[in-house]
Biotite code that builds the C-alpha atoms (Angstrom):
import biotite.structure as struc

atoms = struc.array([
    struc.Atom([-8.839, 5.159, 3.499], chain_id="A", res_id=1, res_name="UNK", atom_name="CA", element="C"),
    struc.Atom([-9.178, 2.881, 0.485], chain_id="A", res_id=2, res_name="UNK", atom_name="CA", element="C"),
    struc.Atom([-12.356, 4.566, -0.716], chain_id="A", res_id=3, res_name="UNK", atom_name="CA", element="C"),
    struc.Atom([-10.534, 7.782, -1.564], chain_id="A", res_id=4, res_name="UNK", atom_name="CA", element="C"),
    struc.Atom([-7.828, 6.031, -3.513], chain_id="A", res_id=5, res_name="UNK", atom_name="CA", element="C"),
    struc.Atom([-9.961, 3.699, -5.584], chain_id="A", res_id=6, res_name="UNK", atom_name="CA", element="C"),
    struc.Atom([-8.002, 0.546, -4.646], chain_id="A", res_id=7, res_name="UNK", atom_name="CA", element="C"),
    struc.Atom([-9.712, -2.816, -4.878], chain_id="A", res_id=8, res_name="UNK", atom_name="CA", element="C"),
    struc.Atom([-8.168, -6.083, -3.813], chain_id="A", res_id=9, res_name="UNK", atom_name="CA", element="C"),
    struc.Atom([-8.397, -9.072, -6.134], chain_id="A", res_id=10, res_name="UNK", atom_name="CA", element="C"),
    struc.Atom([-10.475, -10.912, -3.523], chain_id="A", res_id=11, res_name="UNK", atom_name="CA", element="C"),
    struc.Atom([-13.101, -8.143, -3.638], chain_id="A", res_id=12, res_name="UNK", atom_name="CA", element="C"),
    struc.Atom([-13.115, -8.186, -7.444], chain_id="A", res_id=13, res_name="UNK", atom_name="CA", element="C"),
    struc.Atom([-13.621, -11.963, -7.371], chain_id="A", res_id=14, res_name="UNK", atom_name="CA", element="C"),
    struc.Atom([-16.595, -11.493, -5.050], chain_id="A", res_id=15, res_name="UNK", atom_name="CA", element="C"),
    struc.Atom([-18.001, -9.062, -7.618], chain_id="A", res_id=16, res_name="UNK", atom_name="CA", element="C"),
    struc.Atom([-17.821, -11.776, -10.272], chain_id="A", res_id=17, res_name="UNK", atom_name="CA", element="C"),
    struc.Atom([-14.466, -11.123, -11.939], chain_id="A", res_id=18, res_name="UNK", atom_name="CA", element="C"),
    struc.Atom([-12.164, -14.059, -12.471], chain_id="A", res_id=19, res_name="UNK", atom_name="CA", element="C"),
    struc.Atom([-8.395, -13.719, -12.705], chain_id="A", res_id=20, res_name="UNK", atom_name="CA", element="C"),
    struc.Atom([-8.463, -14.156, -16.484], chain_id="A", res_id=21, res_name="UNK", atom_name="CA", element="C"),
    struc.Atom([-11.025, -11.372, -16.771], chain_id="A", res_id=22, res_name="UNK", atom_name="CA", element="C"),
    struc.Atom([-8.868, -9.130, -14.589], chain_id="A", res_id=23, res_name="UNK", atom_name="CA", element="C"),
    struc.Atom([-5.875, -9.743, -16.852], chain_id="A", res_id=24, res_name="UNK", atom_name="CA", element="C"),
    struc.Atom([-7.950, -8.680, -19.859], chain_id="A", res_id=25, res_name="UNK", atom_name="CA", element="C"),
    struc.Atom([-9.111, -5.530, -18.066], chain_id="A", res_id=26, res_name="UNK", atom_name="CA", element="C"),
    struc.Atom([-5.507, -4.660, -17.175], chain_id="A", res_id=27, res_name="UNK", atom_name="CA", element="C"),
    struc.Atom([-4.426, -5.167, -20.775], chain_id="A", res_id=28, res_name="UNK", atom_name="CA", element="C"),
    struc.Atom([-7.331, -2.997, -21.965], chain_id="A", res_id=29, res_name="UNK", atom_name="CA", element="C"),
    struc.Atom([-6.399, -0.285, -19.460], chain_id="A", res_id=30, res_name="UNK", atom_name="CA", element="C"),
    struc.Atom([-9.639, -0.583, -17.492], chain_id="A", res_id=31, res_name="UNK", atom_name="CA", element="C"),
    struc.Atom([-7.811, -1.789, -14.369], chain_id="A", res_id=32, res_name="UNK", atom_name="CA", element="C"),
    struc.Atom([-4.440, -0.512, -13.214], chain_id="A", res_id=33, res_name="UNK", atom_name="CA", element="C"),
    struc.Atom([-2.238, -2.853, -11.257], chain_id="A", res_id=34, res_name="UNK", atom_name="CA", element="C"),
    struc.Atom([-1.143, -1.193, -8.013], chain_id="A", res_id=35, res_name="UNK", atom_name="CA", element="C"),
    struc.Atom([0.684, -4.348, -6.884], chain_id="A", res_id=36, res_name="UNK", atom_name="CA", element="C"),
    struc.Atom([0.033, -8.081, -7.106], chain_id="A", res_id=37, res_name="UNK", atom_name="CA", element="C"),
    struc.Atom([-3.515, -8.532, -5.854], chain_id="A", res_id=38, res_name="UNK", atom_name="CA", element="C"),
    struc.Atom([-4.461, -4.836, -5.722], chain_id="A", res_id=39, res_name="UNK", atom_name="CA", element="C"),
    struc.Atom([-5.948, -2.783, -8.532], chain_id="A", res_id=40, res_name="UNK", atom_name="CA", element="C"),
    struc.Atom([-7.282, 0.703, -9.242], chain_id="A", res_id=41, res_name="UNK", atom_name="CA", element="C"),
    struc.Atom([-9.912, 1.792, -11.733], chain_id="A", res_id=42, res_name="UNK", atom_name="CA", element="C"),
    struc.Atom([-8.416, 5.165, -12.656], chain_id="A", res_id=43, res_name="UNK", atom_name="CA", element="C"),
    struc.Atom([-4.809, 6.239, -13.201], chain_id="A", res_id=44, res_name="UNK", atom_name="CA", element="C"),
    struc.Atom([-3.120, 8.053, -10.309], chain_id="A", res_id=45, res_name="UNK", atom_name="CA", element="C"),
    struc.Atom([-2.785, 11.813, -10.689], chain_id="A", res_id=46, res_name="UNK", atom_name="CA", element="C"),
    struc.Atom([0.694, 11.954, -9.176], chain_id="A", res_id=47, res_name="UNK", atom_name="CA", element="C"),
    struc.Atom([3.388, 9.963, -7.372], chain_id="A", res_id=48, res_name="UNK", atom_name="CA", element="C"),
    struc.Atom([1.924, 10.723, -3.937], chain_id="A", res_id=49, res_name="UNK", atom_name="CA", element="C"),
    struc.Atom([-1.493, 9.325, -4.869], chain_id="A", res_id=50, res_name="UNK", atom_name="CA", element="C"),
    struc.Atom([0.207, 6.320, -6.422], chain_id="A", res_id=51, res_name="UNK", atom_name="CA", element="C"),
    struc.Atom([2.131, 5.721, -3.190], chain_id="A", res_id=52, res_name="UNK", atom_name="CA", element="C"),
    struc.Atom([-1.011, 6.091, -1.063], chain_id="A", res_id=53, res_name="UNK", atom_name="CA", element="C"),
    struc.Atom([-2.624, 3.462, -3.282], chain_id="A", res_id=54, res_name="UNK", atom_name="CA", element="C"),
    struc.Atom([0.367, 1.206, -2.717], chain_id="A", res_id=55, res_name="UNK", atom_name="CA", element="C"),
    struc.Atom([-0.098, 1.633, 1.041], chain_id="A", res_id=56, res_name="UNK", atom_name="CA", element="C"),
    struc.Atom([-3.819, 0.808, 0.827], chain_id="A", res_id=57, res_name="UNK", atom_name="CA", element="C"),
    struc.Atom([-3.178, -2.201, -1.412], chain_id="A", res_id=58, res_name="UNK", atom_name="CA", element="C"),
    struc.Atom([-0.287, -3.570, 0.641], chain_id="A", res_id=59, res_name="UNK", atom_name="CA", element="C"),
    struc.Atom([-0.992, -2.839, 4.294], chain_id="A", res_id=60, res_name="UNK", atom_name="CA", element="C"),
    struc.Atom([-3.779, -5.444, 4.719], chain_id="A", res_id=61, res_name="UNK", atom_name="CA", element="C"),
    struc.Atom([-1.231, -8.152, 3.867], chain_id="A", res_id=62, res_name="UNK", atom_name="CA", element="C"),
    struc.Atom([1.469, -6.964, 6.269], chain_id="A", res_id=63, res_name="UNK", atom_name="CA", element="C"),
    struc.Atom([0.367, -8.129, 9.691], chain_id="A", res_id=64, res_name="UNK", atom_name="CA", element="C"),
    struc.Atom([1.247, -6.059, 12.744], chain_id="A", res_id=65, res_name="UNK", atom_name="CA", element="C"),
    struc.Atom([3.329, -3.199, 11.333], chain_id="A", res_id=66, res_name="UNK", atom_name="CA", element="C"),
    struc.Atom([3.346, 0.597, 11.417], chain_id="A", res_id=67, res_name="UNK", atom_name="CA", element="C"),
    struc.Atom([3.675, 2.664, 8.273], chain_id="A", res_id=68, res_name="UNK", atom_name="CA", element="C"),
    struc.Atom([7.022, 4.436, 8.603], chain_id="A", res_id=69, res_name="UNK", atom_name="CA", element="C"),
    struc.Atom([9.797, 6.389, 6.910], chain_id="A", res_id=70, res_name="UNK", atom_name="CA", element="C"),
    struc.Atom([8.818, 8.036, 3.601], chain_id="A", res_id=71, res_name="UNK", atom_name="CA", element="C"),
    struc.Atom([5.447, 6.265, 3.587], chain_id="A", res_id=72, res_name="UNK", atom_name="CA", element="C"),
    struc.Atom([4.527, 7.836, 6.927], chain_id="A", res_id=73, res_name="UNK", atom_name="CA", element="C"),
    struc.Atom([5.653, 11.209, 5.594], chain_id="A", res_id=74, res_name="UNK", atom_name="CA", element="C"),
    struc.Atom([3.243, 10.790, 2.666], chain_id="A", res_id=75, res_name="UNK", atom_name="CA", element="C"),
    struc.Atom([0.350, 9.971, 5.007], chain_id="A", res_id=76, res_name="UNK", atom_name="CA", element="C"),
    struc.Atom([1.173, 12.976, 7.177], chain_id="A", res_id=77, res_name="UNK", atom_name="CA", element="C"),
    struc.Atom([1.412, 15.224, 4.057], chain_id="A", res_id=78, res_name="UNK", atom_name="CA", element="C"),
    struc.Atom([5.077, 15.950, 4.721], chain_id="A", res_id=79, res_name="UNK", atom_name="CA", element="C"),
    struc.Atom([7.667, 16.434, 1.985], chain_id="A", res_id=80, res_name="UNK", atom_name="CA", element="C"),
    struc.Atom([9.499, 13.365, 0.721], chain_id="A", res_id=81, res_name="UNK", atom_name="CA", element="C"),
    struc.Atom([11.717, 12.317, -2.162], chain_id="A", res_id=82, res_name="UNK", atom_name="CA", element="C"),
    struc.Atom([10.255, 10.492, -5.147], chain_id="A", res_id=83, res_name="UNK", atom_name="CA", element="C"),
    struc.Atom([13.028, 7.875, -4.922], chain_id="A", res_id=84, res_name="UNK", atom_name="CA", element="C"),
    struc.Atom([11.573, 6.746, -1.567], chain_id="A", res_id=85, res_name="UNK", atom_name="CA", element="C"),
    struc.Atom([8.140, 6.029, -3.016], chain_id="A", res_id=86, res_name="UNK", atom_name="CA", element="C"),
    struc.Atom([8.884, 2.796, -4.884], chain_id="A", res_id=87, res_name="UNK", atom_name="CA", element="C"),
    struc.Atom([8.009, 0.684, -1.851], chain_id="A", res_id=88, res_name="UNK", atom_name="CA", element="C"),
    struc.Atom([5.757, 0.892, 1.159], chain_id="A", res_id=89, res_name="UNK", atom_name="CA", element="C"),
    struc.Atom([8.007, 1.402, 4.178], chain_id="A", res_id=90, res_name="UNK", atom_name="CA", element="C"),
    struc.Atom([6.718, -0.185, 7.378], chain_id="A", res_id=91, res_name="UNK", atom_name="CA", element="C"),
    struc.Atom([8.245, -1.020, 10.748], chain_id="A", res_id=92, res_name="UNK", atom_name="CA", element="C"),
    struc.Atom([7.472, -4.118, 12.776], chain_id="A", res_id=93, res_name="UNK", atom_name="CA", element="C"),
    struc.Atom([7.775, -3.926, 16.514], chain_id="A", res_id=94, res_name="UNK", atom_name="CA", element="C"),
    struc.Atom([10.397, -5.852, 18.380], chain_id="A", res_id=95, res_name="UNK", atom_name="CA", element="C"),
    struc.Atom([13.570, -7.557, 17.380], chain_id="A", res_id=96, res_name="UNK", atom_name="CA", element="C"),
    struc.Atom([14.425, -9.636, 14.423], chain_id="A", res_id=97, res_name="UNK", atom_name="CA", element="C"),
    struc.Atom([15.284, -8.639, 10.928], chain_id="A", res_id=98, res_name="UNK", atom_name="CA", element="C"),
    struc.Atom([13.510, -6.558, 8.353], chain_id="A", res_id=99, res_name="UNK", atom_name="CA", element="C"),
    struc.Atom([12.916, -7.601, 4.782], chain_id="A", res_id=100, res_name="UNK", atom_name="CA", element="C"),
    struc.Atom([12.827, -5.856, 1.455], chain_id="A", res_id=101, res_name="UNK", atom_name="CA", element="C"),
    struc.Atom([10.743, -6.861, -1.533], chain_id="A", res_id=102, res_name="UNK", atom_name="CA", element="C"),
    struc.Atom([9.471, -5.310, -4.725], chain_id="A", res_id=103, res_name="UNK", atom_name="CA", element="C"),
    struc.Atom([6.653, -3.336, -3.101], chain_id="A", res_id=104, res_name="UNK", atom_name="CA", element="C"),
    struc.Atom([7.442, -3.508, 0.607], chain_id="A", res_id=105, res_name="UNK", atom_name="CA", element="C"),
    struc.Atom([10.394, -2.672, 2.852], chain_id="A", res_id=106, res_name="UNK", atom_name="CA", element="C"),
    struc.Atom([9.839, -3.850, 6.425], chain_id="A", res_id=107, res_name="UNK", atom_name="CA", element="C"),
    struc.Atom([12.180, -2.363, 8.992], chain_id="A", res_id=108, res_name="UNK", atom_name="CA", element="C"),
    struc.Atom([12.533, -3.844, 12.485], chain_id="A", res_id=109, res_name="UNK", atom_name="CA", element="C"),
    struc.Atom([12.737, -1.620, 15.579], chain_id="A", res_id=110, res_name="UNK", atom_name="CA", element="C"),
    struc.Atom([11.483, -1.409, 19.117], chain_id="A", res_id=111, res_name="UNK", atom_name="CA", element="C"),
    struc.Atom([8.708, 1.155, 19.280], chain_id="A", res_id=112, res_name="UNK", atom_name="CA", element="C"),
    struc.Atom([7.182, 2.719, 22.368], chain_id="A", res_id=113, res_name="UNK", atom_name="CA", element="C"),
    struc.Atom([3.471, 3.420, 22.385], chain_id="A", res_id=114, res_name="UNK", atom_name="CA", element="C"),
    struc.Atom([4.032, 7.166, 22.227], chain_id="A", res_id=115, res_name="UNK", atom_name="CA", element="C"),
    struc.Atom([6.030, 6.751, 19.004], chain_id="A", res_id=116, res_name="UNK", atom_name="CA", element="C"),
    struc.Atom([3.032, 5.429, 17.061], chain_id="A", res_id=117, res_name="UNK", atom_name="CA", element="C"),
    struc.Atom([0.273, 7.685, 15.760], chain_id="A", res_id=118, res_name="UNK", atom_name="CA", element="C"),
    struc.Atom([-2.993, 6.258, 14.446], chain_id="A", res_id=119, res_name="UNK", atom_name="CA", element="C"),
    struc.Atom([-4.272, 8.441, 11.587], chain_id="A", res_id=120, res_name="UNK", atom_name="CA", element="C"),
    struc.Atom([-6.767, 6.076, 10.004], chain_id="A", res_id=121, res_name="UNK", atom_name="CA", element="C"),
    struc.Atom([-8.386, 2.707, 10.447], chain_id="A", res_id=122, res_name="UNK", atom_name="CA", element="C"),
    struc.Atom([-6.915, 0.146, 8.096], chain_id="A", res_id=123, res_name="UNK", atom_name="CA", element="C"),
    struc.Atom([-8.215, -3.047, 9.666], chain_id="A", res_id=124, res_name="UNK", atom_name="CA", element="C"),
])
């Protein structure tokens, strides 16, 4: 999925020879766009939906065992959503416990049956 949304993790950029100082200069010059801490794009997003898909691609590898959910799942399934719900990636972790909410990620906690999860792409 990441190929279509032009998202590159900082670790991949480092492997290509960029250092963090160089990345900061490229961001300031507008040659890299910060999707979130540690994830960057080369070109500006065309719209809020593309921007949110980039956020999913740049965030999901750092989330562990979660399912994309709520408005984020609606975006991936090309369903209508509200722009206000696109500030954060919404994901649900299986089982009990508590969720958490950060700047780019809102993790909900819920018990999920196998038939409630749909795999629409390979992220890992």
